[in-house]
C-alpha positions as CSV (number, residue, x, y, z in Angstrom):
1,M,-99.8,147.9,-281.2
2,S,-99.0,147.2,-277.5
3,I,-95.9,148.2,-275.7
4,K,-93.5,145.4,-274.9
5,K,-90.6,145.2,-272.5
6,T,-87.5,143.1,-272.4
7,A,-87.4,141.4,-269.0
8,I,-84.4,140.9,-266.8
9,A,-85.1,137.9,-264.7
10,L,-84.3,134.3,-264.3
11,V,-87.0,131.9,-263.5
12,L,-87.2,128.5,-263.5
13,A,-90.5,127.0,-264.2
14,T,-92.3,125.7,-267.3
15,L,-95.8,126.5,-268.5
16,L,-98.4,124.2,-270.1
17,L,-100.2,126.3,-272.8
18,S,-103.0,123.9,-273.7
19,F,-105.3,121.5,-272.0
20,P,-106.3,118.1,-273.2
21,A,-109.7,117.2,-274.7
22,G,-112.3,117.4,-272.1
23,A,-110.6,120.1,-270.1
24,F,-112.6,122.7,-272.0
25,A,-113.2,126.0,-270.2
26,G,-111.9,125.1,-266.8
27,P,-108.4,126.2,-265.6
28,P,-105.4,124.1,-266.5
29,D,-104.1,121.4,-264.2
30,D,-100.9,122.2,-262.5
31,P,-98.1,121.2,-264.9
32,A,-95.8,118.4,-263.9
33,T,-92.7,119.5,-262.1
34,V,-89.7,119.4,-264.4
35,S,-86.2,120.8,-264.3
36,D,-86.0,124.4,-265.4
37,F,-83.0,123.9,-267.8
38,S,-80.9,121.3,-269.5
39,P,-78.3,119.6,-267.4
40,E,-74.6,119.8,-268.4
41,Q,-75.0,122.6,-271.0
42,I,-75.4,126.3,-271.2
43,L,-75.8,128.8,-274.1
44,V,-73.0,131.4,-274.7
45,K,-72.8,134.2,-277.2
46,F,-69.5,136.1,-277.6
47,K,-69.2,139.7,-278.7
48,P,-68.9,140.2,-282.4
49,D,-65.2,141.1,-282.4
50,V,-64.1,138.0,-280.5
51,T,-61.9,135.7,-282.6
52,L,-62.2,131.9,-282.6
53,P,-58.8,131.5,-280.8
54,E,-59.8,134.0,-278.1
55,A,-63.2,132.2,-277.6
56,A,-61.4,128.9,-277.3
57,Q,-59.1,130.3,-274.7
58,I,-62.0,131.6,-272.6
59,H,-63.6,128.1,-272.9
60,R,-60.4,126.5,-271.6
61,Q,-60.2,129.0,-268.7
62,L,-63.8,128.4,-267.6
63,G,-63.9,124.7,-268.2
64,G,-66.5,124.7,-271.0
65,Q,-66.6,122.5,-274.2
66,V,-68.4,123.6,-277.3
67,K,-71.0,121.0,-278.4
68,D,-72.8,122.9,-281.1
69,T,-73.4,126.3,-282.6
70,I,-76.8,127.7,-283.5
71,P,-76.5,129.1,-287.0
72,G,-77.5,132.6,-287.9
73,I,-77.1,134.0,-284.5
74,G,-73.7,132.5,-283.5
75,V,-74.8,131.2,-280.0
76,Q,-72.7,128.2,-278.8
77,L,-74.1,125.2,-276.9
78,V,-71.4,124.6,-274.3
79,K,-71.0,121.5,-272.2
80,V,-70.3,122.1,-268.5
81,P,-70.1,119.9,-265.4
82,K,-73.5,118.7,-264.1
83,G,-74.8,120.9,-261.3
84,Q,-72.6,123.8,-262.5
85,E,-75.0,125.2,-265.1
86,K,-75.9,128.4,-263.3
87,P,-72.4,129.1,-261.8
88,K,-70.7,128.5,-265.2
89,A,-73.3,130.8,-267.0
90,K,-72.5,133.4,-264.4
91,A,-68.8,133.0,-264.8
92,Y,-69.1,133.4,-268.6
93,S,-71.3,136.4,-268.2
94,S,-68.7,138.1,-266.0
95,N,-66.1,137.9,-268.9
96,P,-66.1,141.3,-270.7
97,R,-65.7,139.4,-274.1
98,V,-69.0,137.6,-273.6
99,E,-72.3,139.2,-274.8
100,Y,-74.4,136.9,-272.7
101,A,-74.5,133.4,-271.2
102,E,-77.5,131.6,-269.8
103,P,-78.8,128.1,-268.9
104,D,-80.5,126.2,-271.7
105,F,-84.0,126.7,-270.4
106,I,-86.9,124.3,-270.9
107,A,-90.2,125.4,-272.5
108,Q,-93.4,123.3,-272.5
109,A,-96.3,122.8,-274.8
110,L,-98.8,125.5,-273.9
111,G,-104.2,123.8,-276.3
112,T,-118.7,128.3,-294.4
113,P,-116.8,125.5,-296.0
114,N,-118.1,122.0,-296.4
115,D,-115.9,120.6,-293.6
116,P,-118.4,118.9,-291.3
117,G,-116.6,120.0,-288.1
118,F,-116.9,123.7,-289.2
119,A,-120.3,123.8,-287.5
120,N,-118.5,123.3,-284.1
121,Q,-115.7,125.8,-284.9
122,W,-117.3,128.7,-283.1
123,G,-113.9,130.5,-283.1
124,M,-113.9,130.7,-286.9
125,V,-117.4,132.3,-286.8
126,K,-116.4,134.7,-284.1
127,V,-113.4,136.1,-286.2
128,Q,-115.5,136.1,-289.4
129,A,-113.3,133.6,-291.2
130,S,-115.9,132.8,-293.9
131,E,-116.2,136.5,-294.8
132,A,-112.4,136.7,-294.9
133,W,-112.3,133.7,-297.2
134,D,-114.6,135.6,-299.6
135,V,-111.8,138.1,-299.9
136,T,-108.8,135.7,-300.0
137,T,-108.3,132.0,-299.4
138,G,-104.5,132.6,-299.0
139,S,-101.9,130.8,-301.0
140,P,-99.9,127.5,-300.8
141,D,-96.8,129.8,-301.3
142,V,-97.3,131.1,-297.8
143,T,-96.0,128.6,-295.2
144,I,-96.8,128.4,-291.5
145,A,-94.0,126.8,-289.4
146,I,-95.6,124.9,-286.5
147,L,-92.8,124.7,-283.9
148,D,-94.3,122.2,-281.5
149,T,-94.4,118.5,-280.6
150,G,-94.6,117.6,-284.3
151,V,-97.6,117.1,-286.7
152,D,-99.4,113.8,-287.4
153,L,-97.8,113.0,-290.8
154,D,-100.8,110.7,-291.8
155,H,-103.7,112.9,-290.7
156,P,-106.1,113.2,-293.7
157,D,-106.8,116.8,-292.9
158,L,-103.1,117.7,-292.7
159,A,-100.8,115.3,-294.6
160,S,-101.0,117.0,-298.0
161,K,-100.4,120.4,-296.5
162,I,-97.0,119.4,-294.9
163,V,-94.2,120.7,-297.1
164,A,-91.2,120.1,-294.8
165,N,-90.3,118.0,-291.7
166,I,-87.4,118.4,-289.3
167,N,-86.7,117.3,-285.8
168,F,-84.6,119.3,-283.3
169,S,-85.8,117.5,-280.2
170,S,-84.5,114.3,-278.6
171,S,-87.4,112.3,-280.0
172,S,-86.6,109.5,-282.4
173,T,-89.4,110.6,-284.7
174,V,-90.5,113.8,-286.4
175,D,-94.1,112.6,-286.1
176,D,-96.4,113.8,-283.3
177,V,-96.6,111.4,-280.4
178,H,-97.8,113.9,-277.8
179,G,-100.7,115.4,-279.8
180,H,-100.3,119.1,-279.0
181,G,-98.7,120.1,-282.3
182,T,-101.3,118.3,-284.4
183,H,-104.1,120.2,-282.7
184,V,-102.3,123.5,-283.2
185,A,-101.6,122.8,-286.9
186,G,-105.2,122.0,-287.6
187,I,-106.4,125.4,-286.3
188,A,-103.8,127.3,-288.3
189,A,-104.0,125.4,-291.6
190,A,-106.1,122.2,-291.8
191,I,-107.2,121.4,-295.3
192,T,-110.3,123.5,-295.8
193,N,-113.4,122.8,-297.9
194,N,-112.4,119.2,-298.5
195,G,-115.6,117.6,-297.1
196,I,-113.9,116.1,-294.0
197,G,-112.9,117.2,-290.5
198,V,-112.3,120.9,-289.8
199,A,-111.2,124.0,-291.5
200,G,-107.9,125.8,-290.9
201,L,-108.0,129.6,-290.8
202,G,-105.0,129.8,-293.1
203,Y,-107.1,127.9,-295.7
204,R,-104.6,127.3,-298.6
205,A,-101.5,128.0,-296.5
206,T,-99.0,125.1,-296.2
207,I,-97.3,123.7,-293.1
208,M,-93.7,123.2,-291.9
209,N,-93.5,120.5,-289.3
210,V,-90.7,121.8,-287.1
211,K,-90.4,119.5,-284.0
212,V,-88.8,121.4,-281.1
213,L,-90.6,119.8,-278.2
214,G,-90.1,116.1,-277.2
215,D,-92.7,113.4,-276.9
216,D,-93.3,114.6,-273.3
217,G,-94.1,118.1,-274.5
218,L,-90.9,119.6,-273.2
219,G,-88.2,121.4,-275.1
220,Y,-85.0,123.3,-274.5
221,D,-84.4,126.9,-275.6
222,S,-81.6,125.6,-277.9
223,W,-84.0,123.3,-279.7
224,I,-86.6,126.1,-280.2
225,A,-84.0,128.6,-281.3
226,K,-82.6,126.2,-283.9
227,G,-86.2,125.6,-285.1
228,I,-86.8,129.3,-285.4
229,I,-83.6,129.9,-287.4
230,W,-84.2,126.9,-289.6
231,A,-87.8,127.9,-290.4
232,A,-86.7,131.5,-291.2
233,D,-83.9,130.3,-293.4
234,N,-86.1,127.8,-295.3
235,G,-88.9,130.1,-296.4
236,A,-91.5,130.2,-293.6
237,E,-93.6,133.4,-293.6
238,V,-95.2,132.7,-290.3
239,I,-93.9,130.9,-287.2
240,N,-96.3,129.7,-284.5
241,L,-95.0,129.1,-281.0
242,S,-97.7,127.6,-278.8
243,L,-95.2,127.0,-276.1
244,G,-93.5,129.0,-273.4
245,S,-91.9,129.4,-270.0
246,P,-91.8,132.1,-267.3
247,A,-88.0,132.1,-267.7
248,P,-86.6,134.7,-270.1
249,G,-83.7,133.7,-272.4
250,S,-81.5,135.9,-274.6
251,T,-81.0,133.1,-277.1
252,L,-84.7,132.8,-277.9
253,E,-85.0,136.6,-278.1
254,T,-82.0,136.7,-280.5
255,A,-83.5,134.0,-282.7
256,I,-86.9,135.8,-282.9
257,K,-85.1,139.0,-283.8
258,Y,-83.3,137.1,-286.6
259,A,-86.6,135.7,-287.9
260,W,-88.2,139.1,-287.9
261,S,-85.3,140.5,-289.8
262,K,-85.9,137.8,-292.4
263,G,-89.5,138.9,-292.9
264,V,-91.2,136.3,-290.7
265,V,-94.3,137.0,-288.5
266,V,-93.8,135.3,-285.2
267,V,-96.9,134.5,-283.2
268,A,-96.8,133.1,-279.6
269,A,-99.2,132.0,-276.9
270,A,-99.5,134.5,-274.0
271,G,-99.6,131.8,-271.3
272,N,-102.2,130.2,-269.0
273,Y,-101.2,131.6,-265.6
274,G,-104.3,133.9,-265.4
275,N,-102.3,136.9,-264.5
276,S,-100.2,139.7,-266.0
277,A,-96.8,138.0,-265.5
278,P,-94.6,137.7,-268.6
279,C,-94.6,134.5,-270.6
280,Y,-91.6,133.9,-272.9
281,P,-91.1,134.0,-275.9
282,A,-94.5,135.8,-276.3
283,Y,-93.3,138.8,-274.2
284,Y,-90.5,139.7,-276.7
285,T,-91.0,142.7,-278.9
286,N,-90.9,140.8,-282.2
287,C,-93.6,138.4,-281.2
288,I,-97.4,138.8,-281.5
289,A,-98.5,137.7,-278.0
290,V,-102.0,136.2,-278.1
291,A,-104.4,135.9,-275.2
292,G,-107.4,133.5,-275.1
293,T,-111.1,134.4,-275.2
294,D,-114.3,132.3,-274.9
295,H,-117.6,132.1,-276.9
296,Y,-118.9,135.3,-275.3
297,D,-115.8,137.4,-276.0
298,R,-114.7,137.2,-272.4
299,L,-111.1,136.7,-271.4
300,A,-110.6,133.1,-270.4
301,G,-109.9,132.9,-266.6
302,W,-106.7,131.1,-267.2
303,S,-105.3,133.4,-269.9
304,N,-102.4,135.8,-269.2
305,Y,-103.0,139.4,-270.0
306,G,-101.3,142.8,-269.6
307,D,-99.8,145.7,-271.5
308,W,-97.3,143.3,-273.2
309,V,-100.1,141.3,-274.8
310,D,-100.9,142.3,-278.4
311,V,-104.2,140.6,-279.4
312,A,-106.7,138.0,-278.3
313,A,-108.2,135.1,-280.2
314,P,-110.6,132.2,-279.5
315,G,-109.0,129.7,-277.1
316,V,-111.8,127.9,-275.2
317,N,-113.3,124.6,-276.4
318,I,-111.6,124.7,-279.8
319,V,-112.1,121.6,-282.0
320,S,-109.3,120.6,-284.3
321,T,-107.2,117.7,-285.5
322,L,-105.8,115.1,-283.1
323,I,-103.2,112.4,-283.6
324,N,-104.2,109.0,-285.1
325,S,-106.4,110.9,-287.6
326,G,-108.8,112.0,-284.9
327,Y,-110.6,115.2,-284.0
328,G,-111.3,116.7,-280.6
329,Y,-111.3,119.7,-278.3
330,K,-108.6,121.6,-276.4
331,S,-108.4,124.9,-274.6
332,G,-105.6,127.3,-273.9
333,T,-103.6,130.1,-275.4
334,S,-102.0,127.4,-277.4
335,M,-105.2,127.3,-279.3
336,A,-105.6,131.1,-279.5
337,S,-102.1,131.5,-281.1
338,P,-102.6,129.5,-284.3
339,H,-105.8,131.4,-285.0
340,A,-103.6,134.5,-285.3
341,A,-100.9,132.6,-287.2
342,G,-103.5,131.3,-289.7
343,L,-104.8,134.9,-290.1
344,A,-101.2,136.2,-290.7
345,A,-100.9,133.7,-293.6
346,L,-104.1,135.1,-295.2
347,V,-103.0,138.7,-294.7
348,F,-99.6,138.0,-296.4
349,T,-101.6,137.6,-299.7
350,V,-103.2,141.0,-299.6
351,V,-100.5,143.4,-298.4
352,T,-97.8,145.2,-300.2
353,D,-94.5,146.7,-299.1
354,S,-95.9,150.1,-298.2
355,N,-92.8,151.4,-296.4
356,G,-90.2,150.1,-298.9
357,N,-88.1,148.1,-296.4
358,G,-88.2,144.9,-298.5
359,R,-90.4,142.9,-296.1
360,L,-94.1,142.3,-295.6
361,N,-94.1,141.1,-292.0
362,D,-94.5,144.7,-290.6
363,E,-97.5,145.3,-292.9
364,V,-99.0,142.0,-291.9
365,R,-98.7,142.6,-288.2
366,A,-100.0,146.2,-288.5
367,R,-103.1,144.9,-290.4
368,I,-103.9,142.3,-287.8
369,E,-103.5,144.6,-284.8
370,A,-105.2,147.6,-286.4
371,N,-108.3,145.7,-287.3
372,C,-109.2,143.9,-284.1
373,D,-112.7,144.0,-282.5
374,D,-112.9,146.0,-279.3
375,I,-114.6,143.5,-277.0
376,G,-114.4,145.7,-273.9
377,V,-111.6,143.7,-272.2
378,T,-108.5,145.3,-270.9
379,G,-105.1,143.7,-271.0
380,I,-105.4,142.1,-274.5
381,G,-103.8,144.8,-276.5
382,A,-105.6,145.8,-279.7
383,G,-108.6,143.4,-279.0
384,R,-109.9,140.1,-280.4
385,I,-108.7,139.4,-284.0
386,N,-111.1,139.9,-286.9
387,A,-110.0,138.1,-290.0
388,Y,-112.4,139.8,-292.4
389,K,-111.4,143.3,-291.3
390,A,-107.7,142.4,-291.5
391,V,-107.8,141.1,-295.1
392,S,-110.1,143.8,-296.4
393,S,-108.6,146.8,-294.7
394,D,-106.0,149.2,-296.2
395,T,-104.2,149.9,-292.9
396,P,-100.7,151.0,-293.8
397,A,-97.6,149.6,-292.0
398,P,-96.0,151.8,-289.4
399,P,-93.0,153.9,-290.6
400,S,-90.5,151.7,-288.7
401,A,-90.6,148.0,-289.3
402,P,-90.4,146.6,-285.7
403,P,-93.0,147.6,-283.2
404,P,-91.9,150.6,-281.1
405,S,-89.8,149.8,-278.1
406,P,-90.7,151.4,-274.7
407,A,-88.7,154.4,-273.7
408,T,-86.4,153.0,-271.0
409,G,-83.1,153.8,-269.3
410,S,-80.5,151.9,-267.3
411,I,-78.7,152.0,-264.0
412,A,-75.0,151.0,-263.9
413,G,-72.3,151.3,-261.3
414,K,-69.7,149.6,-259.2
415,V,-69.7,148.0,-255.7
416,T,-66.5,148.5,-253.7
417,D,-65.0,148.1,-250.2
418,A,-65.3,151.4,-248.4
419,G,-62.1,150.7,-246.6
420,D,-59.6,150.0,-249.3
421,G,-61.6,150.7,-252.5
422,S,-61.2,147.1,-253.8
423,P,-64.1,145.8,-256.0
424,I,-66.6,143.4,-254.4
425,A,-67.6,140.6,-256.7
426,G,-70.9,138.7,-256.1
427,A,-72.6,141.6,-254.4
428,T,-76.4,141.7,-255.0
429,V,-77.8,144.9,-256.4
430,S,-81.6,145.2,-256.4
431,C,-84.0,147.6,-258.0
432,N,-87.8,147.5,-258.9
433,G,-88.0,143.8,-258.1
434,V,-85.0,142.9,-260.2
435,S,-81.7,141.7,-258.7
436,V,-78.3,141.4,-260.5
437,T,-74.9,140.3,-259.3
438,S,-71.7,142.4,-259.6
439,N,-69.0,140.8,-261.7
440,S,-65.3,140.3,-260.8
441,N,-64.7,144.0,-261.2
442,G,-67.6,144.9,-258.9
443,E,-69.6,146.2,-261.9
444,F,-73.3,145.8,-262.5
445,V,-76.0,146.9,-264.9
446,I,-79.8,147.0,-264.6
447,T,-81.6,147.7,-267.9
448,N,-85.1,148.4,-269.3
449,L,-86.3,150.7,-266.5
450,S,-89.0,153.1,-267.2
451,Q,-88.3,156.7,-266.6
452,G,-88.6,157.7,-263.0
453,A,-87.1,157.6,-259.5
454,Y,-85.9,154.2,-258.1
455,T,-84.5,153.0,-254.8
456,V,-81.4,150.9,-255.5
457,S,-79.9,148.7,-252.8
458,A,-76.7,146.8,-252.6
459,S,-75.7,144.0,-250.2
460,A,-72.7,141.6,-249.8
461,S,-71.7,139.0,-247.2
462,G,-69.8,140.6,-244.4
463,Y,-70.8,144.2,-245.3
464,A,-73.5,146.5,-244.1
465,D,-76.3,147.0,-246.7
466,A,-76.6,150.3,-248.5
467,S,-79.2,152.0,-250.7
468,Q,-79.7,155.2,-252.7
469,T,-82.4,156.9,-254.8
470,V,-81.5,157.1,-258.5
471,E,-83.4,159.1,-261.2
472,V,-83.7,157.1,-264.5
473,V,-83.9,159.1,-267.7
474,A,-85.2,157.4,-270.9
475,G,-82.3,156.6,-273.3
476,Q,-79.6,157.2,-270.7
477,T,-77.6,155.2,-268.1
478,S,-77.7,156.6,-264.6
479,V,-74.8,155.9,-262.2
480,A,-75.2,154.3,-258.8
481,N,-71.9,153.4,-257.1
482,F,-71.8,151.8,-253.7
483,A,-68.9,151.8,-251.1
484,L,-69.9,149.1,-248.6
485,V,-68.7,149.2,-245.0
486,K,-67.4,146.0,-243.5
487,L,-69.3,144.7,-240.5
488,P,-67.3,144.2,-237.3
489,P,-66.7,140.6,-236.4
490,P,-69.4,139.3,-234.1
491,V,-68.5,139.3,-230.4
492,P,-68.4,135.7,-229.1
493,K,-70.7,134.7,-226.3
494,A,-69.3,133.3,-223.1
495,M,-69.6,129.6,-222.2
496,W,-68.1,127.5,-219.4
497,V,-68.0,124.1,-217.7
498,E,-70.8,123.9,-215.1
499,A,-69.7,120.6,-213.7
500,I,-67.4,117.6,-214.1
501,T,-69.0,114.5,-212.6
502,F,-67.9,110.9,-212.0
503,K,-70.0,107.7,-212.0
504,V,-69.0,104.1,-211.5
505,I,-70.9,101.8,-213.9
506,G,-70.0,98.2,-213.3
507,K,-66.2,98.0,-213.5
508,N,-66.0,101.2,-215.5
509,L,-65.7,104.9,-214.6
510,R,-67.8,107.4,-216.5
511,I,-66.8,111.1,-216.5
512,T,-69.3,113.7,-217.7
513,V,-68.6,117.3,-218.6
514,K,-71.5,119.7,-218.8
515,S,-71.2,122.9,-220.8
516,V,-73.5,125.9,-220.4
517,D,-74.0,129.6,-221.3
518,D,-76.3,132.2,-219.8
519,A,-79.3,130.5,-221.3
520,G,-78.5,127.0,-220.0
521,P,-77.1,123.8,-221.4
522,L,-75.2,124.2,-224.7
523,C,-75.1,121.5,-227.3
524,D,-72.6,121.0,-230.2
525,V,-69.6,122.1,-228.0
526,A,-66.3,120.3,-228.7
527,V,-64.7,119.1,-225.5
528,S,-61.2,117.9,-224.9
529,L,-60.5,116.1,-221.5
530,T,-57.3,114.9,-219.9
531,V,-57.5,112.3,-217.0
532,T,-54.5,111.5,-214.8
533,S,-54.0,108.9,-212.1
534,G,-50.9,107.2,-210.6
535,G,-48.6,108.5,-213.3
536,E,-50.9,107.5,-216.1
537,T,-52.7,109.9,-218.5
538,W,-55.7,109.5,-220.7
539,H,-56.9,111.9,-223.4
540,F,-60.5,112.1,-224.6
541,G,-62.5,114.2,-227.1
542,G,-66.2,114.6,-227.7
543,V,-69.2,116.8,-228.5
544,T,-72.0,117.8,-226.0
545,D,-75.6,116.6,-226.6
546,A,-78.9,118.4,-226.2
547,S,-78.4,118.3,-222.4
548,G,-75.1,120.1,-222.8
549,S,-73.2,116.9,-221.7
550,A,-70.3,115.0,-223.1
551,S,-69.4,111.6,-221.4
552,F,-66.2,109.7,-221.5
553,T,-65.5,106.2,-220.1
554,L,-62.4,104.7,-218.5
555,S,-62.6,100.9,-218.9
556,K,-61.7,98.9,-215.8
557,P,-59.6,101.5,-214.1
558,P,-57.5,100.4,-211.0
559,A,-58.2,101.9,-207.6
560,G,-56.8,105.4,-207.0
561,T,-57.5,109.1,-207.3
562,Y,-58.4,110.4,-210.8
563,V,-58.1,114.0,-211.8
564,A,-60.2,115.1,-214.9
565,T,-59.2,118.4,-216.5
566,V,-60.9,120.2,-219.4
567,T,-58.2,121.4,-221.8
568,R,-60.5,122.6,-224.6
569,L,-64.0,124.0,-225.0
570,S,-64.9,125.2,-228.5
571,A,-68.1,126.2,-230.3
572,V,-69.0,128.5,-233.2
573,G,-69.9,131.9,-231.9
574,Y,-68.7,131.2,-228.4
575,E,-65.6,131.7,-226.3
576,W,-64.6,129.6,-223.2
577,D,-64.6,131.7,-220.1
578,S,-62.5,129.5,-217.8
579,S,-63.0,132.0,-214.9
580,Q,-66.5,130.7,-214.5
581,G,-67.6,127.2,-213.5
582,V,-64.9,124.6,-213.1
583,T,-62.0,123.3,-215.2
584,S,-61.1,120.2,-213.3
585,A,-62.4,117.7,-210.7
586,S,-61.1,114.6,-208.9
587,Y,-62.5,111.3,-207.7
588,T,-61.1,108.5,-205.6
589,L,-62.0,105.1,-206.8
590,G,-61.9,102.3,-204.2
591,S,-60.7,98.8,-204.8
592,K,-64.1,97.1,-204.2
593,R,-66.3,97.4,-207.2
594,R,-69.0,95.1,-208.7
């Protein structure tokens, strides 16, 4: 079983985990640009001992309004002002009575029976599905929850398999308009040996249609979390998540932990970035993360991989059900994931509770991962799944139900002002590519660090940066306190008035002030000018242009001597040196002018 890590990051991009028919083995098109999270709402979870009145008081203080609560895990959906999603999540997180707060991130849809299409289902042959069905054809009592864009309710190869429908998205229908969920459902559990269409690896398993992605293929973490909780509470044995995002979310991880505790096997697509970067929720410990392979047992070029991936399954040119009662091909880790989900449904019918914990999901997961084929590819965990080996093996479950967690430690500390010892809020503390922000008490924590030495740095506006080397020990929290030294205020540069000139234009008199520094003309300098003549006074104000000049006009002035005096010269980062240049100049205007 592969080692997994809980990531500390905040990203904001979505991931398409399948490709449309005709895309086949090629890399995915770039997904459409979408917002990373829901506007005007965040997800907040209070610590277990927080009372309802106390929580209400915190909401009042921080300007949040509770819209909904995700059952089972107690996460609240909180309305906040538009554009304030990240700052409000940060403000809630800084409260010591809050376990976590985060934006409501968006995920995106990730593509020998007598069924005539079985001849084209190379993936079923590769994983030895027919041989597995000779051992078990599963059971209608085992249900696979397809959390996706919905399932075509009228498809002849799916309709009679659907035992429940529910919609957590903003779509007006629980039916599949997008097409992604229908294709996924067919791979996992299309009606098999019915003389039409294709075969589903789960054979007799039934389907829960849990719509958590809208008709555009996008869905918020809150929708997906509700779907996971609902499926777990309503009897699903397997949950398939052919969806994902590069952004980690504690709410999704909490929901998946809840489902695991209820005995559910959660399977998720590993992502189509073609690198080892985490894809969520597949990256979480209680998910089986599934990479995609091709006809030749090669890792698909677009598939994610890494030490956090658990298994691989066929994902290139996979034929399955389409909306409007059709059939067609799609590629992606979205197609690989339901192969593993369908296999999990079969394995549920052949395992027993070997470790006495009252659940079978640990035995099912162990069977799948211990009986993969080694296809000589690194970064896909145990290997490519083999259905026949998984259902016919006697592999026992591990002693502990959840997969083992990596041995990690943490770094915690406080950032203060070296002068007066006061806490510095909002300081950035970075370590191993992860950055966190100190709270109102100057405190920070960086978790899930493998054992070893790390360089930790701290920075804050107006202070000199600082860094130190910290040794992290597994299972322990190392301390790294920072006392930052204030930077001296910047020394302003000198500027002055190079010249004050006069020019008669028609019946008007134009006065121009030119501001410079050592480098030459200086723009964006605020100039105040006073002009006097014959007992009269005029006041002007302006800003210098790219030539360093600001011009002012006296309209139809009478003949006489005019004295122009600069009374103010101001610019950010500069100081007026009146000892250089000029501060005033005069001009005598005759009576004869055009």
